[in-house]
VMD Tcl script that draws the C-alpha trace (Angstrom):
set ca {
  {-0.27 13.00 -2.60}
  {-1.94 14.45 0.46}
  {-4.83 12.70 2.21}
  {-6.84 15.88 1.81}
  {-6.21 16.24 -1.95}
  {-9.47 16.01 -3.87}
  {-9.57 15.14 -7.56}
  {-11.96 17.38 -9.52}
  {-15.45 15.99 -8.99}
  {-14.09 13.30 -6.64}
  {-13.43 12.77 -2.98}
  {-10.29 12.91 -0.87}
  {-9.04 10.12 1.36}
  {-10.30 12.18 4.31}
  {-13.76 12.27 2.69}
  {-13.53 8.51 2.20}
  {-12.61 7.93 5.83}
  {-15.61 9.95 6.99}
  {-17.85 7.94 4.68}
  {-16.45 4.64 5.99}
  {-16.94 5.34 9.71}
  {-20.33 3.63 9.90}
  {-19.05 0.71 7.80}
  {-16.15 0.17 10.21}
  {-18.56 0.15 13.15}
  {-20.71 -2.46 11.40}
  {-17.68 -4.60 10.51}
  {-16.36 -4.50 14.06}
  {-19.70 -5.79 15.35}
  {-19.65 -8.86 13.11}
  {-19.08 -12.16 14.90}
  {-18.68 -14.22 11.73}
  {-16.13 -13.83 8.90}
  {-17.24 -11.09 6.54}
  {-16.26 -10.58 2.89}
  {-15.85 -7.00 1.71}
  {-15.97 -6.41 -2.05}
  {-15.02 -2.87 -2.94}
  {-12.77 -0.47 -4.80}
  {-9.06 -0.53 -4.00}
  {-9.03 2.80 -2.13}
  {-11.78 1.60 0.22}
  {-9.95 -1.66 0.86}
  {-6.71 0.25 1.49}
  {-8.43 2.34 4.14}
  {-10.04 -0.69 5.81}
  {-6.73 -2.57 5.84}
  {-4.94 0.49 7.22}
  {-7.53 0.83 9.95}
  {-7.18 -2.81 10.99}
  {-3.35 -2.53 10.94}
  {-3.40 0.85 12.73}
  {-1.50 2.37 9.80}
  {-1.41 6.12 9.16}
  {-3.68 7.40 6.38}
  {-0.69 8.74 4.43}
  {0.84 5.24 4.43}
  {-2.46 3.57 3.53}
  {-2.21 4.85 -0.02}
  {0.85 2.61 -0.49}
  {-0.82 -0.63 0.66}
  {-0.87 -3.06 -2.23}
  {-4.21 -4.76 -2.77}
  {-4.24 -7.54 -5.37}
  {-6.84 -6.91 -8.06}
  {-9.50 -9.50 -9.00}
  {-8.72 -11.83 -6.08}
  {-10.53 -13.15 -3.04}
}
mol new
graphics top color blue
foreach p $ca { graphics top sphere $p radius 0.5 }
foreach p [lrange $ca 0 end-1] q [lrange $ca 1 end] { graphics top cylinder $p $q radius 0.2 }
display resetview
């Protein structure tokens, strides 16, 4: 699936990345450990960003459900 594919009535991964830009800036400014509770796709993008992984590969990052 392409990063620009948009489900009907939904958002693409590119849309998600644009929406997360300000969140990433805020997270990078934190000086204490920060817990992020979110949907899997958001967590995949944040993990990919921190690992410097390509967006296309981010969709394959496994995020355990219902865990901290």
